[in-house]
C-alpha positions as CSV (number, residue, x, y, z in Angstrom):
1,M,0.1,0.0,0.0
2,R,1.3,3.5,-1.0
3,V,2.3,5.4,1.9
4,T,2.7,9.2,2.4
5,S,5.8,11.1,3.5
6,G,4.6,11.4,6.9
7,G,4.3,7.8,7.5
8,H,0.6,7.5,7.0
9,T,-1.5,6.1,4.0
10,F,-3.5,7.9,1.8
11,T,-6.4,6.4,3.2
12,S,-5.3,7.2,6.9
13,T,-4.6,10.8,5.6
14,A,-7.9,11.2,4.5
15,R,-9.4,10.4,7.4
16,R,-7.4,12.5,9.4
17,A,-8.4,15.7,7.5
18,Q,-12.1,14.4,7.7
19,I,-11.6,14.5,11.6
20,V,-10.1,17.8,11.5
21,A,-12.5,19.2,9.4
22,A,-15.2,18.0,11.5
23,T,-13.5,19.1,14.6
24,I,-13.2,22.7,13.6
25,D,-16.6,22.7,12.6
26,T,-17.6,21.3,16.2
27,I,-15.9,23.9,17.7
28,A,-17.0,26.6,15.7
29,E,-20.5,25.6,16.2
30,L,-20.3,24.5,19.8
31,G,-17.4,26.0,21.6
32,Y,-14.3,24.3,22.8
33,N,-15.7,23.2,26.2
34,Q,-18.6,21.4,24.2
35,T,-16.3,19.6,21.4
36,S,-16.1,15.9,22.3
37,F,-15.2,12.8,20.6
38,A,-18.6,12.1,20.2
39,R,-19.4,15.2,19.0
40,I,-17.1,14.9,16.0
41,A,-17.8,11.8,15.2
42,E,-21.5,12.4,15.0
43,R,-20.7,15.6,12.8
44,A,-17.9,13.2,10.7
45,G,-20.7,10.4,10.1
46,L,-18.2,8.0,12.4
47,S,-19.6,4.9,13.6
48,S,-17.2,5.0,16.5
49,T,-15.4,7.4,18.6
50,R,-12.3,4.9,18.4
51,L,-11.8,5.8,14.7
52,I,-10.8,9.3,16.2
53,S,-9.0,7.4,19.0
54,Y,-6.7,5.4,16.3
55,H,-5.5,8.7,14.5
56,F,-5.1,11.0,17.1
57,A,-4.2,10.0,20.9
58,G,-6.2,12.4,22.7
59,K,-7.8,15.7,22.7
60,D,-4.8,17.8,22.7
61,E,-3.2,15.9,19.6
62,L,-6.3,16.2,17.8
63,M,-6.3,20.1,18.6
64,A,-2.6,20.7,17.9
65,A,-3.8,19.0,14.4
66,V,-6.2,21.6,13.8
67,L,-3.6,24.4,14.6
68,A,-1.6,22.8,12.2
69,D,-3.9,22.4,9.5
70,V,-5.3,26.4,10.0
71,L,-1.4,27.9,10.0
72,Q,-0.3,25.6,7.2
73,R,-3.3,26.6,4.9
74,L,-2.9,30.4,6.2
75,A,0.9,30.1,5.2
76,R,0.3,29.0,1.4
77,H,-2.1,31.6,1.2
78,M,0.1,34.3,2.3
79,G,2.7,33.3,0.4
80,E,0.9,33.0,-2.8
81,R,-0.4,36.7,-2.1
82,V,2.9,38.3,-1.2
83,D,5.3,36.1,-3.7
84,A,3.1,38.1,-6.6
85,A,3.9,41.4,-5.6
86,R,6.3,43.2,-7.6
87,D,7.8,46.2,-4.7
88,A,7.9,46.3,-1.1
89,R,4.7,48.4,-1.0
90,G,2.9,46.0,-2.9
91,R,4.2,43.2,-0.8
92,L,2.8,45.0,2.5
93,R,-0.4,45.6,1.0
94,A,-0.5,42.4,-0.1
95,Y,0.0,41.1,3.4
96,I,-2.5,43.0,5.2
97,T,-5.4,42.1,2.4
98,G,-4.3,38.7,2.0
99,L,-4.5,38.1,6.0
100,V,-7.9,40.0,6.2
101,E,-8.7,38.0,3.1
102,F,-7.9,34.5,5.3
103,V,-9.6,35.7,8.2
104,A,-13.1,36.7,5.9
105,G,-12.9,33.2,4.1
106,H,-12.1,30.8,6.8
107,R,-14.3,32.1,9.6
108,P,-14.8,28.5,11.1
109,Q,-11.3,27.7,11.2
110,M,-10.4,31.1,13.0
111,K,-12.8,30.5,15.2
112,A,-11.7,27.3,15.9
113,V,-8.1,28.4,16.1
114,M,-9.3,31.4,18.7
115,E,-11.2,28.9,21.0
116,I,-8.0,26.7,20.9
117,F,-5.8,29.4,22.3
118,L,-8.6,30.4,25.1
119,H,-8.5,27.0,26.5
120,P,-4.6,25.7,26.3
121,S,-3.8,22.6,27.6
122,G,-1.5,19.9,27.2
123,D,1.4,20.2,24.2
124,L,-0.1,22.3,21.8
125,S,3.3,23.1,20.2
126,S,1.8,23.6,16.6
127,Y,2.1,27.5,17.3
128,G,4.1,29.0,20.0
129,P,6.5,32.4,20.5
130,G,8.9,31.2,17.5
131,D,5.4,31.3,15.0
132,D,5.0,35.0,16.1
133,R,8.7,35.8,15.5
134,D,8.2,34.2,12.3
135,A,5.0,36.3,11.3
136,L,6.9,39.6,12.4
137,G,10.2,38.1,10.9
138,H,8.2,38.1,7.4
139,L,7.0,41.8,7.9
140,E,9.8,43.0,8.9
141,A,12.0,41.6,6.0
142,I,9.1,43.5,3.8
143,L,10.0,46.6,5.7
144,R,13.5,46.5,5.2
145,D,13.4,45.5,2.0
146,G,11.3,49.0,1.3
147,Q,13.9,51.0,3.3
148,E,16.9,49.5,1.2
149,R,14.8,50.3,-2.0
150,G,13.8,53.7,-1.0
151,E,10.0,53.0,-0.9
152,F,10.0,53.4,2.8
153,R,10.8,56.0,5.1
154,A,13.4,55.4,7.9
155,F,11.3,53.6,11.0
156,D,12.2,50.6,13.4
157,P,10.9,47.8,11.4
158,F,10.3,45.5,14.3
159,V,8.1,48.4,16.0
160,M,6.3,48.7,12.9
161,A,5.9,45.0,12.2
162,T,4.3,44.6,15.3
163,A,1.9,47.5,14.8
164,I,0.8,46.0,11.6
165,Q,0.6,42.6,12.6
166,R,-1.4,43.4,15.9
167,S,-4.1,45.3,14.1
168,M,-4.8,42.2,12.7
169,D,-4.4,39.7,15.1
170,G,-7.5,40.3,17.0
171,L,-9.8,40.3,14.0
172,P,-11.5,36.8,15.0
173,F,-12.1,38.1,18.4
174,L,-13.5,41.3,17.0
175,L,-15.9,39.5,14.5
176,Q,-17.6,37.3,17.5
177,T,-19.2,41.0,18.7
178,R,-19.2,42.6,15.0
179,P,-20.2,39.5,12.7
180,D,-21.0,41.9,10.2
181,L,-17.7,43.9,10.0
182,D,-17.2,44.9,6.4
183,L,-13.5,43.2,6.3
184,E,-13.0,44.4,2.8
185,A,-13.3,48.0,3.8
186,Y,-11.3,47.2,7.1
187,A,-8.1,45.8,4.9
188,R,-8.4,49.1,2.8
189,E,-8.5,51.3,5.8
190,L,-5.4,49.2,7.1
191,C,-3.6,49.5,4.0
192,V,-4.2,53.2,3.4
193,T,-3.1,53.8,7.2
194,F,0.3,52.0,7.1
195,D,0.9,53.0,3.6
196,L,0.9,56.6,4.4
197,A,3.2,55.5,7.9
198,T,5.6,53.8,6.3
199,R,5.9,55.5,2.5
200,S,9.3,57.5,1.7
201,P,8.0,61.0,1.0
202,E,10.4,60.6,-2.2
203,A,8.1,57.5,-3.1
204,S,5.3,58.2,-5.4
């Protein structure tokens, strides 16, 4: 039987993906505390919770898999958007719009991630300080490149990167109180705000 590089058969990989997807939907609808293997099995159409236990040692391992799945999808999405831009100002716009766009199009996933972060337990090592440093590092690289090219004015790239990132980190929480928030307008306003904050006076 053919096996994937991660050591799982294709059938096993498909089953794990099915369970992760059902977990995301269950958390998004019921919340973290009400999410159990029984609820997940019911949503996934599984005959027994043993099918979940076969693939995941426990709830912590399943939650870590959910985080890994969502963050990997986010990384691919962001890479495609940012890599397509031609200059630093374009990459900064693509970073902001790309992240807001992902949140807008993946509300159940982002709500699940938010719930998991609010209920930390066990070894949820799929996300940690290193991931936050990586996110800020990508932004800093865009800002430093723009400064070197003369597109951006002189400023502390770490401080600016932190301000940009934190303006978007809270979106999943904000959507809980303002589910009708116009995210396209939100992204446009952020783009204008940080374009004005970073732009070199000499840049057109």
